[in-house]
N, C-alpha and C positions, 0 to 999 in steps of 0.2 A: 368933337369933330373939327370944329374951326381951328383949334391948336394943331391938329394933324395936318390940315391943308397949309397952315402957315409953315410948319417944319418942312413939309414937302417942297413948297415953294423956295425956301431959303437953301434947302439942299440942291434943288434943281439950279438955283442961281449960282451957288458956289461950284457945282460940276461944270456948268456951261463956261463960266469965267476961267476955271482952271484949264478947261480944254482950248479955250481961245489963247490963254497965255502960253500954254505949252507948245500950241501951234506956232505962235510967232517967235518962240525961243528956240524953234526948229527941232522939237521932239517928234515930228511926224514919223511914223504912223501912230505912235503911243497917244498923241494928243486926241486921236479919235475916241479912245475909251471914256475919259471923263466927258467929252462933249456929247457922245452918244447917250451916255447915262442921263446927262442934263436934259437932253431933248426928250428922252422917254419919260422922265419925271414931269417936265413941263405939260407933255401932252396928257399924262395922267391927271395932272392938276386941271388942265382945261376940261377933261372929260367930267372930272368929279363936279367942278363948279359950273359947268355948261357955259363955259366962256368961249365964244365962237372966234373972236379975234385971236386969242391964245392958241386955239386949235388950229386955225388958219396958218399961223406962223410956225408952230413946232411941229404939227403932224405932217405938214408938207416938207420938213426938213427930214423926216424919216427916210423916204426913197432917195433922198440926195446922199444922205450919209451911207444908205446901203449901196449905192452906185460907187461910192468911194471905196468901200470895204470890198466889193466884188472887183474893181479894178485893182486894188492892192494885192488880192489873192491870185488873180490871174496874170498880173504883169511881174510878179516876183519870179527871179530865176534861181 
């Protein structure tokens, strides 16, 4: 179980950093995909480990990223 959590956290780290990198390299909106997956993985890790600071950080990013997706969907012409 401990190895699975470690794998989840490293996957979440790679996805989140890939999302940040692609955002700064101007691959928006595609940068939202790895970043969103990273956020979900970190939230899952926080739930599994009952880590409240981790949950506070990443679970609160979910509505933010959803707002960005909604804006993207409704502002595209």
